[in-house]
MIBA-514785 format. One record per residue: residue number from 1; z, y, x of N, C-alpha, C, O in turn. Coordinates in Angstrom, 3 decimals, decimal comma. Last residue first. Layout:
// MIBA-514785
NUM; Z; Y; X; Z; Y; X; Z; Y; X; Z; Y; X
...
***
This chain:
// MIBA-514785
189; -69,832; 48,880; 177,374; -68,645; 47,821; 176,691; -67,517; 49,053; 176,293; -66,450; 48,763; 175,753
188; -71,998; 50,118; 178,534; -71,473; 50,227; 176,935; -70,556; 49,534; 176,508; -70,345; 49,474; 175,297
187; -72,401; 47,837; 181,202; -72,691; 48,683; 180,216; -72,233; 48,951; 179,110; -71,953; 47,951; 178,449
186; -72,150; 45,368; 182,804; -71,290; 45,541; 181,550; -71,394; 47,228; 181,101; -70,377; 47,772; 180,670
185; -74,090; 44,301; 184,584; -73,103; 45,645; 184,920; -72,278; 46,255; 183,798; -71,810; 47,393; 183,823
184; -75,247; 42,431; 183,149; -74,524; 41,845; 184,222; -73,597; 43,178; 184,692; -72,460; 43,004; 185,130
183; -76,331; 43,636; 180,795; -75,383; 42,527; 180,682; -74,387; 42,435; 181,830; -73,162; 42,376; 181,724
182; -78,240; 45,366; 181,994; -77,089; 46,263; 181,117; -75,825; 45,258; 181,133; -74,670; 45,619; 181,356
181; -79,745; 43,414; 183,110; -78,972; 44,391; 184,083; -78,015; 45,075; 183,021; -76,876; 45,297; 183,433
180; -80,898; 42,511; 180,529; -79,977; 41,627; 181,883; -79,012; 42,423; 182,858; -77,879; 42,135; 183,243
179; -82,288; 44,248; 179,424; -81,013; 43,998; 179,069; -79,650; 42,570; 179,765; -78,524; 42,097; 179,616
178; -84,168; 45,072; 181,334; -83,178; 45,906; 180,634; -81,764; 45,578; 180,497; -80,704; 46,028; 180,932
177; -85,507; 42,852; 181,368; -84,725; 43,052; 183,035; -83,980; 44,301; 182,538; -83,093; 44,681; 183,303
176; -86,472; 42,680; 178,409; -85,734; 41,482; 179,365; -84,804; 42,179; 180,583; -83,585; 42,029; 180,668
175; -85,905; 45,540; 176,909; -86,645; 44,756; 177,541; -85,631; 43,628; 178,472; -84,517; 43,747; 178,984
174; -84,032; 45,478; 173,844; -84,474; 45,850; 174,986; -85,390; 44,788; 175,947; -85,531; 43,578; 175,767
173; -83,426; 43,524; 171,646; -83,952; 45,122; 171,430; -84,269; 45,896; 172,619; -84,787; 46,999; 172,443
172; -82,946; 41,333; 171,903; -84,366; 41,503; 172,100; -84,545; 42,864; 171,675; -85,645; 43,329; 171,378
171; -80,077; 41,552; 172,605; -81,041; 40,950; 173,701; -82,408; 41,696; 173,052; -82,907; 42,617; 173,699
170; -77,983; 42,285; 172,264; -78,863; 43,521; 171,562; -80,463; 43,006; 172,618; -81,401; 43,648; 173,093
169; -74,993; 40,830; 170,531; -76,457; 40,874; 170,921; -77,470; 41,731; 170,761; -77,939; 42,051; 169,669
168; -71,468; 42,155; 170,136; -72,939; 41,648; 169,685; -73,787; 41,864; 170,791; -73,624; 42,657; 171,718
167; -69,070; 43,999; 171,089; -69,654; 42,485; 171,717; -70,601; 41,580; 171,107; -70,636; 40,391; 171,424
166; -69,138; 46,429; 170,176; -68,627; 45,521; 169,326; -68,622; 43,980; 169,557; -68,355; 43,058; 168,787
165; -70,727; 47,882; 172,106; -69,518; 47,805; 172,446; -68,401; 46,876; 171,360; -67,213; 46,667; 171,603
164; -73,279; 46,881; 171,598; -72,740; 46,319; 172,765; -71,392; 46,421; 172,564; -70,692; 45,422; 172,728
163; -73,529; 48,323; 169,086; -73,527; 46,847; 169,016; -72,795; 46,159; 170,258; -71,994; 45,228; 170,172
162; -73,530; 50,772; 170,028; -72,564; 50,580; 169,215; -72,498; 49,024; 169,105; -71,387; 48,499; 169,036
161; -75,767; 50,724; 171,216; -74,379; 51,629; 172,296; -73,776; 50,581; 171,536; -73,463; 49,536; 172,108
160; -77,674; 50,360; 169,722; -77,597; 49,358; 170,712; -76,083; 49,871; 171,277; -75,379; 49,009; 171,804
159; -77,597; 52,996; 168,199; -77,417; 51,711; 167,401; -76,628; 50,495; 168,170; -75,633; 49,864; 167,811
158; -78,337; 54,871; 169,987; -76,932; 54,733; 169,696; -76,309; 53,535; 168,657; -75,146; 53,234; 168,390
157; -80,933; 54,075; 170,742; -80,146; 53,917; 171,267; -78,700; 53,935; 171,152; -77,923; 53,306; 171,870
156; -82,074; 52,496; 167,609; -81,738; 53,470; 168,177; -81,066; 53,185; 169,512; -80,562; 52,064; 169,583
155; -84,489; 51,117; 165,221; -83,411; 50,965; 165,972; -83,379; 52,320; 167,145; -84,367; 52,978; 167,474
154; -86,980; 50,439; 163,488; -85,749; 51,423; 163,202; -84,471; 50,957; 164,000; -83,513; 50,459; 163,408
153; -89,917; 51,102; 164,873; -88,751; 50,529; 164,675; -87,232; 51,096; 164,396; -86,586; 51,959; 164,989
152; -93,072; 51,987; 164,102; -91,726; 52,740; 164,648; -90,925; 51,308; 164,213; -91,337; 50,568; 163,320
151; -96,411; 52,657; 165,392; -95,345; 51,513; 164,420; -93,886; 52,075; 165,305; -93,678; 52,403; 166,473
150; -97,346; 56,139; 164,346; -96,931; 54,991; 165,603; -96,207; 54,142; 164,694; -95,602; 54,461; 163,670
149; -98,932; 58,211; 163,362; -98,355; 57,343; 162,637; -98,434; 55,888; 163,691; -99,256; 54,974; 163,752
148; -99,177; 61,616; 165,008; -99,514; 60,265; 164,895; -98,725; 59,201; 163,831; -97,636; 59,674; 163,507
147; -100,276; 64,783; 165,252; -99,404; 63,739; 164,610; -99,894; 62,608; 164,452; -100,945; 62,437; 163,835
146; -101,001; 66,896; 167,545; -101,786; 65,649; 166,715; -100,463; 65,125; 166,704; -99,689; 64,994; 167,653
145; -101,078; 70,472; 167,911; -100,140; 69,350; 167,512; -101,153; 68,234; 166,806; -101,892; 68,466; 165,850
144; -100,450; 73,496; 168,707; -101,576; 72,414; 169,121; -101,006; 71,114; 168,815; -100,326; 70,666; 169,738
143; -98,438; 75,436; 166,572; -98,519; 74,756; 167,486; -99,824; 73,669; 167,419; -100,175; 73,109; 166,381
142; -97,600; 76,999; 164,317; -99,012; 77,436; 165,112; -99,345; 76,482; 165,993; -100,524; 76,486; 166,349
141; -95,790; 75,858; 163,196; -95,493; 76,772; 164,024; -96,581; 77,415; 164,772; -96,442; 78,225; 165,689
140; -95,758; 73,750; 161,233; -96,536; 73,411; 162,625; -96,062; 74,578; 163,372; -95,860; 74,223; 164,533
139; -94,117; 72,199; 158,359; -94,518; 73,608; 159,515; -95,026; 73,359; 160,715; -94,432; 72,436; 161,273
138; -94,485; 69,648; 158,290; -94,279; 70,343; 157,367; -95,213; 71,873; 157,526; -96,264; 72,364; 157,114
137; -93,809; 66,241; 158,840; -94,409; 67,684; 159,405; -95,051; 68,567; 158,635; -96,198; 68,307; 158,272
136; -91,036; 64,598; 157,604; -92,531; 64,961; 157,392; -92,656; 66,404; 158,405; -91,831; 67,296; 158,604
135; -88,995; 62,344; 158,048; -89,248; 63,854; 158,352; -90,860; 64,022; 158,707; -91,570; 63,706; 159,662
134; -88,583; 60,301; 157,110; -87,926; 61,265; 156,388; -88,168; 62,484; 156,897; -87,735; 63,536; 156,427
133; -89,433; 58,342; 159,837; -89,164; 58,463; 158,340; -88,527; 59,302; 157,950; -87,433; 59,236; 158,511
132; -91,441; 60,028; 161,999; -90,285; 59,079; 161,802; -90,017; 59,056; 160,439; -90,525; 59,997; 159,829
131; -94,619; 60,182; 163,464; -93,830; 60,556; 162,655; -92,562; 59,587; 162,329; -92,743; 58,373; 162,420
130; -94,912; 61,913; 167,048; -94,920; 60,760; 166,050; -94,019; 60,704; 165,106; -92,844; 60,991; 165,335
129; -96,853; 64,706; 168,229; -95,477; 64,147; 167,517; -95,996; 62,500; 166,852; -97,067; 62,127; 166,374
128; -97,473; 65,755; 170,982; -98,063; 65,242; 170,207; -96,751; 64,296; 169,616; -95,987; 63,528; 170,200
127; -98,759; 69,242; 171,642; -97,664; 68,387; 171,242; -97,977; 67,096; 170,501; -98,663; 67,173; 169,482
126; -99,565; 71,272; 174,319; -99,984; 70,909; 172,832; -98,589; 69,415; 173,045; -97,932; 68,921; 173,960
125; -98,899; 74,676; 175,499; -98,711; 73,122; 175,823; -99,093; 72,533; 174,189; -98,946; 73,172; 173,147
124; -98,376; 77,149; 175,204; -99,019; 76,480; 176,147; -99,205; 75,391; 176,433; -99,645; 75,023; 177,522
123; -97,266; 78,017; 172,453; -98,668; 78,349; 172,815; -98,999; 77,847; 174,273; -100,128; 78,211; 174,600
122; -95,276; 76,315; 172,538; -96,020; 76,072; 171,724; -97,211; 76,694; 172,175; -98,210; 75,988; 172,310
121; -93,472; 77,691; 174,753; -93,935; 76,075; 174,688; -95,074; 75,698; 173,786; -95,842; 74,817; 174,174
120; -92,963; 80,279; 173,978; -93,893; 79,936; 174,715; -94,086; 78,368; 175,196; -94,929; 78,064; 176,040
119; -91,446; 79,242; 171,652; -92,950; 80,141; 171,525; -93,712; 80,166; 172,417; -94,928; 80,114; 172,236
118; -88,993; 78,140; 172,828; -90,222; 77,254; 171,945; -91,329; 77,945; 171,729; -92,346; 77,266; 171,590
117; -87,033; 79,346; 174,301; -88,429; 79,859; 174,321; -89,455; 78,517; 174,015; -90,358; 78,054; 174,712
116; -85,183; 76,547; 173,841; -85,287; 77,665; 174,592; -86,820; 77,911; 174,407; -87,678; 77,028; 174,362
115; -85,237; 75,304; 170,426; -85,485; 75,143; 171,799; -85,509; 76,589; 172,278; -85,736; 77,577; 171,580
114; -85,194; 75,877; 167,471; -83,619; 76,158; 168,327; -83,828; 75,594; 169,569; -82,782; 75,252; 170,121
113; -87,677; 75,031; 166,551; -87,421; 76,401; 166,696; -85,740; 76,990; 167,087; -85,276; 78,127; 167,003
112; -87,443; 72,609; 166,353; -88,168; 72,944; 167,996; -87,737; 74,212; 168,059; -87,413; 74,727; 169,129
111; -86,822; 70,467; 164,763; -85,840; 71,324; 165,251; -86,277; 72,240; 166,553; -85,565; 72,493; 167,525
110; -89,073; 69,059; 164,041; -87,894; 69,850; 162,875; -87,083; 71,075; 163,230; -86,759; 72,094; 162,621
109; -89,109; 67,406; 166,223; -90,224; 68,668; 166,004; -89,577; 69,581; 164,902; -89,631; 70,807; 164,998
108; -87,127; 65,484; 165,956; -87,056; 66,523; 166,792; -87,909; 67,565; 166,794; -87,569; 68,628; 167,314
107; -88,699; 64,133; 163,570; -87,224; 64,771; 163,628; -86,737; 65,998; 164,627; -86,192; 67,058; 164,319
106; -90,714; 63,563; 164,895; -91,025; 64,645; 163,982; -89,840; 65,166; 163,870; -89,654; 66,376; 163,993
105; -90,559; 63,306; 168,628; -90,522; 62,865; 167,246; -90,476; 63,878; 166,024; -90,177; 65,045; 166,279
104; -93,116; 64,124; 171,459; -91,870; 64,138; 170,476; -91,951; 63,393; 169,291; -92,991; 62,891; 168,862
103; -94,380; 64,563; 174,246; -94,498; 63,602; 173,104; -92,847; 64,091; 172,637; -91,826; 64,310; 173,289
102; -96,398; 67,229; 175,566; -94,798; 66,528; 175,017; -94,964; 65,812; 174,085; -95,594; 66,165; 173,088
101; -98,819; 67,215; 177,714; -98,308; 67,492; 176,709; -97,217; 66,514; 176,599; -97,047; 65,444; 177,184
100; -100,546; 68,570; 180,866; -99,172; 68,276; 180,373; -99,208; 68,345; 178,682; -99,587; 69,415; 178,205
99; -103,064; 68,095; 183,157; -102,816; 68,592; 181,891; -101,173; 68,090; 181,595; -100,738; 67,149; 182,260
98; -103,207; 68,760; 186,662; -102,750; 67,940; 185,556; -103,005; 68,663; 184,363; -103,176; 69,878; 184,473
97; -103,426; 70,941; 188,608; -104,434; 69,957; 188,263; -104,087; 69,276; 186,879; -104,943; 69,378; 186,000
96; -101,127; 71,698; 189,504; -101,476; 72,260; 188,778; -103,022; 71,467; 188,443; -103,556; 72,149; 187,569
95; -98,089; 70,656; 189,705; -99,162; 69,522; 189,828; -99,924; 70,735; 188,901; -99,544; 70,879; 187,739
94; -96,442; 72,397; 190,081; -96,038; 71,617; 191,010; -97,582; 70,604; 191,003; -98,054; 70,007; 191,971
93; -96,386; 74,027; 187,914; -96,775; 74,837; 188,857; -96,975; 74,061; 190,039; -97,523; 74,584; 191,010
92; -95,884; 72,265; 185,813; -97,276; 72,325; 185,715; -97,097; 73,383; 187,306; -98,193; 73,325; 187,864
91; -93,308; 71,584; 186,398; -94,264; 70,394; 186,785; -95,745; 71,200; 186,523; -96,736; 70,709; 187,063
90; -91,828; 73,652; 185,682; -91,953; 73,382; 187,085; -92,765; 72,490; 187,437; -93,085; 72,391; 188,622
89; -92,661; 74,077; 183,094; -93,219; 75,842; 183,887; -93,209; 74,626; 185,291; -94,240; 74,525; 185,957
88; -91,143; 71,971; 182,167; -92,876; 72,288; 181,750; -93,427; 72,944; 182,746; -94,476; 72,597; 183,289
87; -88,889; 72,537; 182,504; -89,486; 71,515; 182,946; -90,797; 71,647; 183,086; -91,446; 71,426; 184,109
86; -88,646; 74,949; 180,898; -88,154; 74,893; 182,215; -89,054; 73,895; 183,166; -89,699; 74,199; 184,170
85; -89,122; 73,807; 178,378; -90,045; 75,167; 178,613; -89,697; 75,000; 180,385; -90,692; 74,937; 181,107
84; -86,552; 72,288; 178,343; -88,048; 71,319; 178,010; -88,939; 72,375; 178,884; -89,450; 71,995; 179,937
83; -84,006; 72,377; 180,032; -84,472; 72,867; 178,940; -86,195; 72,488; 179,132; -86,788; 72,506; 180,211
82; -80,946; 70,781; 180,518; -82,155; 70,952; 181,267; -82,969; 71,587; 179,551; -82,628; 71,333; 178,396
81; -77,976; 72,422; 181,688; -78,891; 71,455; 180,733; -80,017; 71,447; 180,831; -80,356; 72,450; 181,459
80; -78,918; 72,613; 185,013; -78,500; 71,712; 183,914; -77,555; 72,900; 182,913; -76,799; 73,815; 183,239
79; -81,839; 73,121; 187,188; -80,445; 73,521; 186,339; -80,023; 72,948; 185,313; -80,909; 72,700; 184,496
78; -83,150; 70,028; 188,563; -83,190; 71,433; 187,880; -81,996; 71,755; 187,616; -81,068; 70,954; 187,723
77; -83,017; 67,534; 189,170; -83,263; 68,436; 190,446; -83,167; 70,034; 189,696; -83,124; 71,061; 190,374
76; -83,393; 65,654; 187,311; -82,423; 65,933; 188,235; -81,972; 66,917; 189,241; -80,934; 67,045; 189,890
75; -85,740; 66,287; 185,999; -84,991; 67,345; 185,409; -83,678; 66,910; 185,960; -82,693; 67,449; 185,454
74; -87,530; 64,371; 187,363; -87,668; 65,669; 187,767; -86,357; 66,732; 187,346; -85,993; 67,688; 188,031
73; -87,405; 61,653; 187,330; -85,873; 62,024; 187,315; -86,428; 63,880; 187,937; -85,777; 64,489; 188,786
72; -89,447; 59,520; 185,392; -89,722; 60,950; 186,322; -88,134; 61,313; 186,143; -87,613; 61,287; 185,028
71; -91,736; 56,850; 185,461; -90,060; 57,561; 185,432; -90,134; 58,421; 186,093; -90,683; 58,448; 187,194
70; -94,412; 55,557; 183,921; -93,629; 56,226; 185,195; -92,515; 56,793; 184,789; -92,431; 57,232; 183,642
69; -97,569; 53,886; 182,636; -95,894; 54,707; 182,729; -95,319; 54,733; 184,265; -95,648; 54,175; 185,312
68; -99,889; 52,156; 183,555; -99,657; 53,801; 182,745; -98,485; 54,470; 182,603; -98,485; 55,690; 182,445
67; -98,649; 50,261; 184,894; -99,361; 51,428; 185,764; -99,761; 53,016; 184,902; -99,873; 54,196; 185,234
66; -96,418; 48,346; 184,378; -97,442; 49,422; 183,518; -97,674; 50,417; 183,900; -97,161; 51,468; 183,515
65; -94,158; 46,826; 185,119; -95,069; 46,335; 184,992; -96,468; 47,187; 184,462; -97,489; 46,559; 184,183
64; -91,732; 48,665; 184,659; -92,662; 48,482; 186,280; -93,479; 47,581; 186,716; -93,737; 47,301; 187,887
63; -90,335; 49,591; 182,980; -91,764; 49,859; 182,958; -92,465; 49,491; 184,147; -93,550; 49,921; 184,540
62; -87,910; 49,006; 183,081; -88,423; 48,589; 181,538; -89,971; 48,825; 181,770; -90,802; 48,385; 180,975
61; -86,930; 49,422; 185,619; -86,755; 48,272; 185,168; -87,796; 47,805; 183,655; -88,231; 46,704; 183,318
60; -87,251; 52,437; 184,883; -87,895; 51,844; 186,162; -88,060; 50,529; 185,759; -89,217; 50,209; 185,487
59; -85,042; 52,627; 183,136; -86,525; 52,827; 182,993; -87,219; 52,367; 183,317; -88,028; 51,768; 182,609
58; -82,814; 51,615; 184,768; -83,357; 50,897; 183,527; -84,626; 51,391; 182,927; -85,280; 50,616; 182,230
57; -82,599; 54,079; 186,570; -82,788; 52,459; 186,841; -83,543; 51,937; 185,661; -84,771; 51,857; 185,635
56; -82,152; 56,123; 184,777; -83,395; 56,182; 185,466; -83,871; 54,680; 185,791; -84,943; 54,147; 185,505
55; -79,725; 55,503; 184,017; -80,465; 55,489; 183,005; -81,963; 55,636; 183,581; -82,909; 55,284; 182,875
54; -78,427; 55,541; 186,734; -78,696; 54,579; 186,024; -79,686; 54,052; 184,728; -80,178; 52,956; 184,456
53; -78,718; 58,514; 186,974; -79,566; 57,345; 187,896; -79,228; 56,045; 187,653; -79,764; 55,244; 188,419
52; -77,066; 59,194; 184,924; -78,397; 59,526; 185,025; -79,229; 58,519; 186,037; -80,250; 57,899; 185,741
51; -75,013; 57,493; 183,458; -74,791; 58,075; 184,610; -76,528; 58,228; 184,723; -77,181; 57,196; 184,568
50; -74,556; 57,074; 179,685; -74,537; 56,582; 181,155; -74,775; 57,424; 182,165; -74,759; 58,552; 181,673
49; -72,887; 59,844; 177,415; -74,452; 59,192; 178,479; -74,014; 58,235; 179,582; -73,137; 58,599; 180,365
48; -71,146; 60,666; 175,948; -71,886; 59,174; 175,850; -72,700; 58,461; 176,702; -73,083; 57,298; 176,826
47; -70,646; 63,392; 176,929; -69,700; 62,245; 177,369; -70,506; 60,945; 177,037; -70,516; 60,103; 177,935
46; -72,965; 64,915; 176,332; -72,696; 64,405; 177,465; -72,008; 63,146; 177,634; -72,421; 62,135; 178,203
45; -74,134; 65,072; 172,939; -72,664; 65,343; 173,499; -73,415; 64,620; 175,138; -74,365; 63,845; 175,021
44; -77,293; 67,128; 172,620; -76,427; 66,070; 172,298; -75,151; 66,238; 173,562; -75,076; 66,973; 174,547
43; -78,599; 69,727; 173,369; -78,297; 69,559; 171,793; -77,692; 68,021; 171,727; -77,601; 67,641; 170,560
42; -79,092; 69,538; 175,773; -78,358; 70,515; 175,424; -78,062; 70,411; 173,944; -77,196; 71,133; 173,451
41; -79,003; 66,338; 177,616; -79,913; 67,429; 176,586; -78,835; 68,348; 176,095; -77,688; 67,908; 176,014
40; -78,855; 65,672; 180,856; -77,805; 66,277; 180,016; -78,766; 67,155; 179,128; -79,252; 68,232; 179,471
39; -80,836; 64,459; 182,308; -79,485; 64,154; 182,679; -78,485; 64,848; 181,422; -77,369; 64,371; 181,212
38; -83,406; 63,010; 181,082; -82,798; 64,187; 180,756; -81,387; 63,952; 181,126; -80,697; 63,288; 180,353
37; -86,544; 61,620; 182,216; -84,946; 61,298; 181,750; -84,013; 62,502; 181,857; -83,942; 62,962; 182,997
36; -89,079; 61,283; 180,851; -88,335; 62,229; 181,852; -87,044; 61,665; 181,184; -86,719; 61,390; 180,029
35; -92,074; 59,310; 181,593; -90,736; 58,867; 180,818; -89,328; 60,086; 181,567; -88,725; 59,786; 182,597
34; -95,363; 60,090; 181,197; -93,874; 59,960; 181,839; -92,832; 59,621; 181,319; -92,898; 59,766; 180,098
33; -97,992; 58,128; 180,681; -96,713; 58,794; 179,884; -95,746; 58,942; 181,170; -95,465; 58,041; 181,960
32; -101,637; 58,809; 181,365; -100,146; 58,632; 181,531; -99,360; 58,882; 180,660; -99,645; 59,706; 179,792
31; -103,682; 60,076; 179,255; -103,942; 58,917; 180,311; -102,634; 58,359; 180,736; -102,522; 57,185; 180,382
30; -104,215; 60,715; 176,016; -103,326; 60,632; 177,225; -103,626; 59,436; 178,095; -103,769; 58,250; 177,799
29; -105,896; 60,882; 173,987; -106,560; 61,111; 175,069; -105,610; 61,268; 176,141; -105,967; 61,863; 177,158
28; -104,562; 58,027; 172,120; -104,988; 59,587; 172,309; -105,635; 59,630; 173,671; -105,871; 58,638; 174,360
27; -104,230; 55,558; 172,049; -104,646; 55,974; 170,546; -104,829; 57,594; 170,944; -105,229; 58,363; 170,070
26; -102,885; 54,294; 174,301; -104,044; 53,729; 173,768; -105,065; 54,065; 172,551; -106,064; 53,477; 172,136
25; -100,764; 56,154; 174,816; -101,979; 56,053; 175,597; -102,982; 54,993; 175,249; -103,945; 54,865; 176,005
24; -99,691; 55,529; 172,181; -99,920; 57,119; 172,668; -101,118; 56,610; 173,501; -102,265; 56,605; 173,054
23; -98,313; 53,118; 172,255; -99,525; 53,575; 170,943; -100,019; 54,983; 171,275; -100,811; 55,506; 170,491
22; -96,793; 53,321; 174,009; -97,806; 52,336; 174,544; -98,908; 52,787; 173,754; -100,071; 52,898; 174,142
21; -94,743; 54,924; 173,629; -95,163; 55,353; 174,550; -96,723; 54,571; 174,750; -97,629; 55,041; 175,437
20; -93,677; 53,104; 171,465; -94,592; 54,273; 170,871; -95,264; 54,999; 172,201; -96,282; 55,656; 171,985
19; -92,872; 50,970; 172,658; -93,834; 50,896; 171,461; -94,510; 52,304; 171,629; -95,698; 52,501; 171,885
18; -90,890; 52,053; 174,299; -92,179; 51,145; 174,756; -93,173; 51,236; 173,520; -94,317; 51,650; 173,702
17; -88,978; 52,843; 172,373; -89,383; 53,380; 172,923; -90,634; 53,100; 173,782; -91,411; 54,043; 173,930
16; -88,161; 50,143; 171,301; -89,105; 50,902; 170,334; -89,518; 52,468; 171,222; -90,355; 53,196; 170,687
15; -87,054; 49,123; 173,478; -88,614; 48,426; 172,958; -89,154; 49,410; 172,206; -90,354; 49,678; 172,262
14; -85,451; 51,320; 175,065; -85,456; 50,163; 174,380; -86,967; 50,092; 173,874; -87,816; 50,981; 173,943
13; -83,147; 52,907; 177,618; -84,486; 53,075; 177,113; -84,458; 51,385; 176,166; -83,687; 50,473; 176,466
12; -79,515; 53,319; 176,220; -80,422; 52,986; 177,029; -82,035; 53,148; 176,807; -82,296; 53,571; 175,681
11; -80,771; 56,435; 176,474; -79,269; 55,834; 177,112; -78,891; 54,514; 176,086; -78,032; 54,680; 175,220
10; -82,693; 58,474; 177,079; -83,046; 56,747; 177,203; -81,736; 56,264; 177,665; -81,485; 55,818; 178,784
9; -83,236; 60,932; 176,771; -81,665; 60,480; 177,344; -81,932; 58,815; 177,703; -81,320; 58,166; 178,552
8; -86,035; 62,443; 177,072; -85,525; 61,894; 176,465; -84,064; 61,275; 177,394; -84,045; 61,259; 178,625
7; -89,384; 63,216; 177,010; -88,545; 63,230; 177,101; -87,075; 62,792; 176,539; -87,035; 62,832; 175,309
6; -92,945; 62,149; 178,134; -91,771; 61,728; 176,787; -90,227; 62,485; 177,039; -89,780; 61,556; 177,712
5; -95,516; 64,084; 178,543; -94,151; 63,684; 178,606; -93,098; 63,285; 177,870; -92,447; 63,981; 177,091
4; -98,634; 62,509; 179,317; -97,548; 62,928; 178,268; -96,134; 62,850; 178,573; -95,568; 61,787; 178,829
3; -101,336; 63,899; 181,174; -100,181; 63,417; 181,037; -99,225; 63,563; 179,820; -99,041; 64,684; 179,346
2; -104,634; 63,797; 181,886; -103,812; 64,024; 180,995; -102,391; 63,044; 180,333; -102,312; 62,100; 179,546
1; -106,152; 64,713; 184,975; -105,400; 63,908; 184,476; -104,425; 64,242; 183,362; -103,428; 64,897; 183,668
***
């Protein structure tokens, strides 16, 4: 089985994430997308993150009816901060019959040279890069890349958190179950 690993903080998961994952499953050789919730991305500020188990629960709520999607807490049990290459090495050892590819936005791909052991990652794993406005894929670093024009919404988890903090509705930016849970638990207020 070919599994696309969609790494992220998912703070919170929103419909943009789901649109990208669905586009990848429907338009590539990927059979399933695993949403890998990162407890702490070393390139992001940890103090703005909702608890990792709460973010995992929100992802589970968002994808519960899609058998092609899975929420993964694999990085919760690995040393922190999380590094993609370490997670890939662990998963490859644990699931030797699976083929793993990394799903990444073109904005993040432009910083791949800053990632831990990025040469090893690019030499051993394929990447599925979805284009983000203003971030063209010019340098490939010799990677096995598939570049996609996925339908994107110009929304972000940062924008959603700001809207909530300001008391504004984000109802249609989140899956219904996620929106209801965030509201009920007063997350990001």
